[in-house]
Structure formats: C-alpha cells, structure tokens
C-alpha positions in Angstrom: -0.1 -0.5 -0.2 1.5 3.6 -1.2 1.9 6.1 1.9 -0.2 8.2 -0.4 -3.4 6.0 0.5 -2.3 5.2 4.0 -1.9 9.6 4.6 -5.1 9.8 3.0 -7.0 7.1 5.0 -5.4 8.7 8.6 -6.0 12.2 7.6 -9.9 11.2 6.8 -9.9 9.2 10.2 -8.4 12.3 12.2 -11.6 14.3 10.6 -13.8 11.6 11.7 -12.5 11.6 15.2 -12.2 15.4 15.4 -16.0 15.6 14.6 -17.2 13.5 17.3 -14.9 15.4 19.6 -16.2 18.9 18.8 -19.7 18.0 19.1 -20.7 21.0 21.6 -18.0 23.4 20.2 -19.0 26.1 17.4 -17.7 25.4 13.4 -14.7 27.8 14.0 -14.0 26.3 17.5 -13.9 23.0 15.3 -11.8 24.3 12.9 -9.3 25.1 15.2 -9.5 21.8 17.1 -8.8 20.2 13.6 -5.9 22.4 12.6 -4.3 21.5 15.9 -4.8 18.1 16.3 -3.4 17.6 12.8 -0.4 19.7 13.9 0.5 17.8 17.1 0.4 14.7 15.3 2.5 15.9 12.4 5.3 17.9 14.2 4.9 15.8 17.8 5.5 18.9 19.0 3.1 21.6 21.7 4.8 24.8 20.5 2.9 26.9 17.6 5.3 28.0 15.9 5.8 23.9 14.9 2.2 22.9 14.7 2.2 26.1 12.5 4.5 25.2 10.5 2.8 21.6 10.3 -0.3 23.3 9.0 1.9 24.6 5.8 -0.2 27.4 5.3 0.3 30.2 2.3 0.3 32.8 4.7 3.4 34.5 6.9 4.3 31.8 9.7 3.5 34.6 12.6 -0.2 34.9 11.9 -0.9 31.2 11.8 0.9 32.0 15.3 -0.9 34.3 16.7 -4.6 32.4 14.9 -3.7 30.0 16.9 -2.6 31.7 20.3 -6.1 33.9 19.9 -8.3 30.7 19.6 -6.5 29.2 22.3 -8.0 31.3 25.3 -11.7 29.7 24.9 -12.6 28.5 28.1 -15.1 25.8 26.3 -12.3 24.0 24.9 -11.3 22.5 28.0 -14.6 22.3 29.4 -16.5 20.8 26.0 -13.9 18.5 25.1 -12.7 17.1 28.2 -16.2 16.2 28.4 -16.5 14.7 25.3 -13.3 12.9 25.8 -14.4 11.2 28.5 -17.6 10.1 26.9 -15.9 8.4 24.3 -13.1 6.9 26.7 -15.9 5.8 28.9 -17.4 3.1 26.1 -14.3 1.3 26.6 -14.1 1.0 30.5 -16.0 -2.1 32.3 -16.9 -2.9 35.7 -13.6 -3.8 36.7 -11.4 -1.7 34.4 -8.5 -0.4 36.4 -8.5 3.4 36.5 -4.7 4.8 37.6 -4.8 8.6 38.4 -1.3 9.7 38.0 -0.2 12.9 39.5 3.3 14.5 37.7 4.4 17.9 36.6 5.4 19.7 33.8 9.2 21.3 35.2 9.4 25.0 33.9 13.3 25.2 34.8 13.9 28.4 33.2 10.3 30.3 32.9 9.7 33.6 34.6 6.8 34.9 33.0 4.2 32.2 32.4 1.1 32.6 34.1 0.7 31.4 38.1 4.2 29.2 37.4 4.3 27.6 41.1 6.5 25.5 42.9 5.7 21.6 42.0 7.6 18.4 43.6 9.4 15.8 41.6 9.4 13.1 42.9 11.8 11.1 41.0 14.7 13.4 42.4 13.2 14.7 45.4 13.3 18.3 44.5 11.2 21.3 44.0 11.3 23.5 40.8 9.0 26.0 39.0 6.4 24.2 36.9 2.6 23.1 36.7 1.1 20.0 38.3 -0.5 17.5 36.1 -3.4 15.0 36.9 -3.8 12.3 34.5 -6.2 9.3 34.7 -5.9 6.0 32.3 -7.6 3.1 32.0 -6.0 -0.4 31.7 -7.9 -4.2 32.0 -5.9 -6.5 34.8 -5.3 -9.1 31.8 -5.6 -6.8 28.9 -3.1 -4.8 27.1 -5.3 -2.2 25.9 -4.8 1.2 27.5 -7.0 4.1 27.0 -6.7 8.0 28.1 -9.1 9.3 29.7 -8.5 12.2 30.9 -5.8 15.0 31.6 -6.0 18.4 33.8 -3.0 20.8 34.3 -2.9 23.2 37.7 -1.6 25.3 39.5 -1.6 26.3 43.4 -0.9 29.9 42.1 -4.3 29.9 40.3 -7.1 32.2 41.9 -9.9 29.0 41.5 -7.4 26.6 43.1 -8.6 25.0 46.4 -6.6 22.3 47.4 -4.2 19.0 46.0 -7.6 17.1 47.6 -10.2 19.0 45.6 -8.4 19.1 42.4 -8.2 15.2 42.6 -11.8 14.3 43.2 -12.9 17.0 40.2 -11.1 14.5 38.1 -12.5 11.6 39.6 -16.0 13.6 39.3 -15.9 14.4 35.7 -14.6 10.8 34.7 -17.2 9.2 37.4 -20.6 11.1 35.5 -19.8 9.1 32.4 -18.8 6.0 34.3 -21.6 5.7 36.9 -19.2 4.0 39.5 -17.8 1.5 36.8 -14.1 0.4 37.3 -11.5 0.7 40.1 -9.4 3.5 41.0 -5.6 2.9 41.8 -3.4 5.5 43.1 0.0 6.1 44.3 1.6 6.7 48.0 0.3 9.9 49.5 -3.2 9.5 48.3 -4.3 7.4 51.5 -5.3 10.0 53.1 -8.6 10.7 55.0 -10.0 13.8 52.7 -9.3 11.5 49.9 -10.6 8.2 50.9 -13.9 9.4 52.6 -15.2 11.0 49.1 -14.1 8.0 47.7 -16.6 5.8 49.7 -18.8 8.3 50.4 -19.6 8.3 46.4 -19.5 3.7 46.7 -16.1 3.9 44.5 -14.2 0.7 44.6 -10.3 1.9 44.9 -6.5 0.4 45.6 -4.1 2.9 46.8 -1.0 2.3 48.0 -0.3 3.4 51.5 2.0 5.4 53.2 2.5 3.5 56.5 1.9 6.6 58.1 -2.0 7.1 58.9 -3.9 5.6 62.0 -6.3 3.6 61.7 -8.3 1.1 64.0 -7.9 -3.1 63.7 -10.5 -5.8 64.1 -10.8 -5.4 67.4 -11.2 -1.2 67.6 -8.0 -0.4 68.8 -6.3 2.8 67.4 -2.9 1.5 65.3 -0.7 3.1 62.7 -1.0 1.1 59.0 2.8 0.2 59.5 1.9 -1.3 63.0 -1.3 -3.4 61.5 1.0 -4.0 58.6 3.8 -5.7 60.7 1.1 -8.3 62.3 -0.4 -9.4 59.2 0.2 -12.8 58.2 1.4 -13.5 55.1 -0.5 -16.8 54.2 0.1 -16.5 50.8 2.9 -16.9 48.0 3.3 -16.0 44.5 6.1 -15.8 41.8 6.5 -12.8 39.5 8.4 -12.2 36.8 9.3 -8.6 36.2 11.0 -7.3 32.9 12.7 -4.2 33.9 15.1 -2.8 31.3 14.9 -5.4 28.7 15.6 -8.1 31.5 13.9 -10.5 33.2 13.7 -10.5 37.2 12.2 -13.1 39.2 10.6 -12.3 42.9 9.2 -14.4 45.3 6.3 -13.0 47.0 4.7 -13.4 50.5 1.3 -11.8 50.6 -1.8 -11.6 53.1 -4.9 -9.0 54.2 -5.3 -7.7 56.7 -9.3 -5.8 58.3 -9.3 -2.4 59.6 -11.5 0.9 59.4 -11.1 4.3 59.1 -11.4 6.3 62.4 -14.9 7.4 62.8 -16.4 5.5 60.3 -18.1 2.1 59.7 -17.0 0.6 56.5 -14.7 -2.4 56.5 -11.8 -2.0 54.6 -8.7 -4.0 54.3 -4.4 -3.5 54.4 -3.1 -6.1 51.7 0.5 -6.8 52.5 3.1 -7.9 49.8 6.5 -8.6 50.7 9.3 -9.2 48.4 10.0 -6.5 45.8 12.1 -4.7 48.0 13.5 -4.0 51.8 9.8 -3.0 52.8 6.5 -4.3 51.8 4.3 -2.7 49.6 1.0 -1.6 51.6 -2.1 -1.5 49.6 -5.7 0.1 51.3 -9.0 -1.2 49.4 -12.2 -1.3 49.9 -12.9 -4.8 47.8 -14.3 -7.4 48.9 -11.6 -9.6 50.1 -11.4 -13.2 52.2 -7.6 -13.3 54.2 -8.0 -16.9 54.1 -8.7 -16.6 50.1 -5.4 -16.6 47.9 -7.1 -14.9 44.9 -9.1 -12.5 46.2 -5.9 -11.3 48.1 -4.0 -11.4 44.8 -6.4 -9.9 42.4 -6.4 -6.3 44.8 -2.8 -6.1 44.3 -2.5 -7.0 40.6 -4.2 -4.1 40.3 -2.0 -2.2 41.6 0.5 -3.6 39.1 -1.7 -2.6 36.3 -0.9 0.6 37.7 2.8 0.0 36.7 1.6 -0.7 32.9 -0.3 2.4 32.9 2.4 4.6 33.9 4.4 3.6 30.7 1.2 6.0 28.6 2.3 8.8 31.0 5.5 8.9 29.6 4.5 8.0 26.0 2.1 11.4 26.3 4.7 13.7 27.8 8.0 12.1 25.5 6.1 11.9 22.3 4.4 15.7 22.3 7.4 17.2 24.0 4.8 18.4 26.7 7.8 19.4 28.9 8.6 22.0 26.2 4.9 24.1 26.5 5.8 27.7 26.0 2.5 29.6 25.8 2.2 32.0 28.9 -1.3 32.4 29.8 -2.6 30.2 32.2 -6.2 29.4 30.2 -3.8 28.5 27.1 -2.0 26.0 29.1 -4.8 24.2 30.1 -6.2 23.6 26.7 -3.3 22.4 25.3 -2.8 20.1 27.7 -6.2 18.9 26.4 -5.5 19.1 23.1 -2.4 16.8 23.6 -4.3 14.3 25.4 -6.8 14.4 22.5 -4.0 13.4 20.0 -2.6 10.9 22.3 -6.1 9.3 22.5 -6.4 9.1 18.8 -3.0 7.5 18.4 -3.4 5.1 21.2 -6.8 3.9 20.9 -9.2 5.4 18.2 -7.0 3.9 15.4 -7.0 0.3 16.9 -10.5 0.6 18.1 -11.8 -1.3 14.9 -10.1 -4.3 12.7 -10.0 -2.6 9.2 -8.0 0.4 11.9 -6.0 -1.9 13.6 -4.5 -3.4 10.0 -3.6 1.1 9.3 -2.3 0.5 12.5 0.3 -2.1 11.8 0.9 -0.2 8.4 1.6 2.6 10.3 4.2 1.0 12.6 6.2 -0.1 9.8 6.5 3.5 8.3 8.3 4.5 11.9 11.3 2.9 10.6 12.3 2.2 13.8 15.7 0.0 14.8 15.9 -3.2 16.2 12.0 -4.1 15.7 9.1 -2.3 17.5 9.2 -2.1 21.3 6.6 -3.7 23.5 5.6 -0.2 24.0 4.3 0.5 20.7 3.0 4.1 21.3 5.6 5.5 20.9 6.5 4.2 17.0 3.0 4.6 16.2 3.3 8.0 16.9 6.5 8.7 14.9 4.5 6.6 12.4 1.6 9.1 12.0 4.4 12.0 12.2 6.0 10.8 9.2 3.0 10.4 7.6 1.8 14.2 7.8 4.5 15.8 7.8 4.7 14.9 4.3 1.5 17.1 3.2 -0.1 20.3 4.6 -3.4 20.3 6.3 -6.3 20.3 4.3 -10.0 21.3 5.2 -12.2 18.3 6.8 -12.0 15.1 4.7 -14.7 13.1 4.3 -14.5 9.2 5.6 -15.1 6.8 3.1 -17.7 3.6 3.3 -16.5 0.9 4.8 -16.1 -1.1 1.3 -13.5 1.5 0.2 -12.1 1.8 3.5 -10.9 -2.2 3.8 -10.1 -2.1 0.2 -7.2 1.0 1.0 -6.1 -0.4 3.7 -4.7 -3.1 1.5 -1.2 -3.2 0.8 0.9 -4.9 -1.4 3.7 -7.5 0.3 
C-alpha cells in the first residue's frame, strides 16, 4: 500500500475523530481543534510555531501562530472537550477496568513570565522546581494490553480558583464518574491514602486500591487505634506467589509473600482491607482497598495486588504523552492556554493510542503506521511511541486540508490493503 493512500486514510480518520470530539463546539472552534490536532500529530510538538509550520499555510508563519494563540484562549475548549473525551473513553471501560490516577508535573526550570507558575515537587529526584501540576487518568484491563487515556488536567497552586490538591483530584474523579456511573476501580500512588480522599471515595461508593505510606492511624478488627505500619507488621503473610518482571529488557523473578488485614477508618463504619505484599524490596508494599476480600482466599487478595500492578503498566502511557508530544516544552504564557493545550495533547494521544485501533480495519492501518515509523531493532513492546512516529512521518509530508469525508466501509477496507 502506497504511503499516499495510507496518508489519505489517516487524514480521514483524524477528521472523523475531530468531528466526534467537537460536537459541542462552534464551527470556528471545531476548525481550530482540527488544525491543532493535525499540527500536534504532524510535528509531535506543542510549540505553536512548529504546529503552524506543520499546517503549511500559504501565509506568513507569524499570522498562523497568532491565530492559533488567539483561539487557544477559549474556556469551552477545556470544558467541552474534556466532557466529550471522557464520554468517548467511557465506552471502553468495564466494571473492573483499572483507572490509574497519576499526579505528575511539567517542569519549567527557566520560565519566568508564565502565568501562575508554581513550585512543584519532582518525586523522581526529590527536588522542587518551577512548573505546573499535571493530573492524568488512564484506563487498562488487568489481563489486557489495551490502554485508554481518559483525561488529563493541568493546574497550579498559584491560580485564583485553586482550593487544594485534594479538591483537584476529586474534581477529576467526579468528571470521569459522571460518565462511568461507578464502573472501574481507582488506583493511586502513595500519599493518596489520606482521609480527605478516602472518605469522599467511600461516600461516592467508588472502589479503590491505593498504596499507603504506612503513616495513617486506623482502628483494627478489635477497634484499637493503631498505625497502618503497625497493622502491617502484624499481618500474616500466608500466601505465596512468583512473578517475573521485565526491567530494562532483563527478566527478574520475585518470590512474594502476601496477606490481608481488615481495619476501619477512625469515625467510619466501612470495613476496609490492608493488603501487604513482601518481596519486591526491603519494605513491603502496603495497599488500602475497599474491595470485598477474604484474608484466607489467596485469589481475592492477589486480585487486589494485581490491580495495583496494572498501574505499573499504565505508567508508560504517562511517559508516552510527555515524551512523544514534547509536553514539557510547552511555551504559551497564559494559564487558560496552557490548560487547553494539555487537553488537546491528550486528545492527540487518545487518537494515536486508542481510536485507530478500535476496529479491525483500523488495526490494519495501525500496523502499517508501525512499519512506516522505521524503528531500529524492531517495534518496542510499548508500541505507542512507534505509532506516534509513524503518524508524524505520514502527516509531515503534506499540508493540512479541510475536513475530509471518510470513505464508506467497502472503500475503507480496500484502501487498507497493500502489497507484500
């Protein structure tokens, strides 16, 4: 199949995706979103100058850049697209789908004039630096390979509307749950086991598996006030498992021992469980969950642990969005534009990672794009990087065109066939 045919089919799918995404926007803003998605996919960048170059307009670049910046200020871009985007993703989320909520950051070390620039903490280095917080919700199945970006939100502690980190996290949970209606199991990393998050999740009847810091005070099965770490120390690790984890291309086998202990939050009646897994490091992993477990049932306890392990698989998606679209090189100055641009990048990632593979005929297109990416040493296990590169190589070979009509199914299937 010639690249020109693949390019034509890809553009038609991008137009179709944009049309579904922009149902609540005006025609001018719909055209703007279409241009931005095309430019982001084509340039794999978030700088308006490079997005403008990718559009290939027969006007001075500065005029294109100013038009994109002017349209990027509209508040409805974030509100309308986020709601529509979550609705699209929700159709792929089942009762026990894992919903990983990650709190990361965009580092802007040398920025001085960006609006509401705040101080953020880098968990990987243990240092603080100027930047913005980034919330990300991504879905995946425990036993599956498909990964679905659900939503992403930028926020700053210096913004006027900022209340607290807890309020920001719960607002994202609420935005997703409006379409999920309780489906899915939320998983979060250490630090999110605070009472101000656990209680609202319980009040909303949402299921969760959250890694604990071991510092919270709770009541054990006898009603005694104890620390989580103390409760974990007394937990009987009556079950065993052997797992193989691939790290930097090397397989490493871990012999694990695990168990579960019931407890209650102070002032609450709900029975929760502390799942303790020893063997990954010097300290055991502590997981707080409201799933219905049985301490003597190894499968139910292991299921809760596997839900958290699924988060490790999803973490590569967080890096994919940042790296493939050069998100930390974001340079617009105004806070509203920053927030809108993050939403558009999330939409571009959803198109590459999820939308193209939703039907078998589009999977054929996906595989062709992986070939076009021309990666050395084959396609890596996490294929989204290569897929994004294939999209960039195809779209960068032509200028943006207005919305293209998607061919009917019969023509579509013929268009996706190429010679050996």
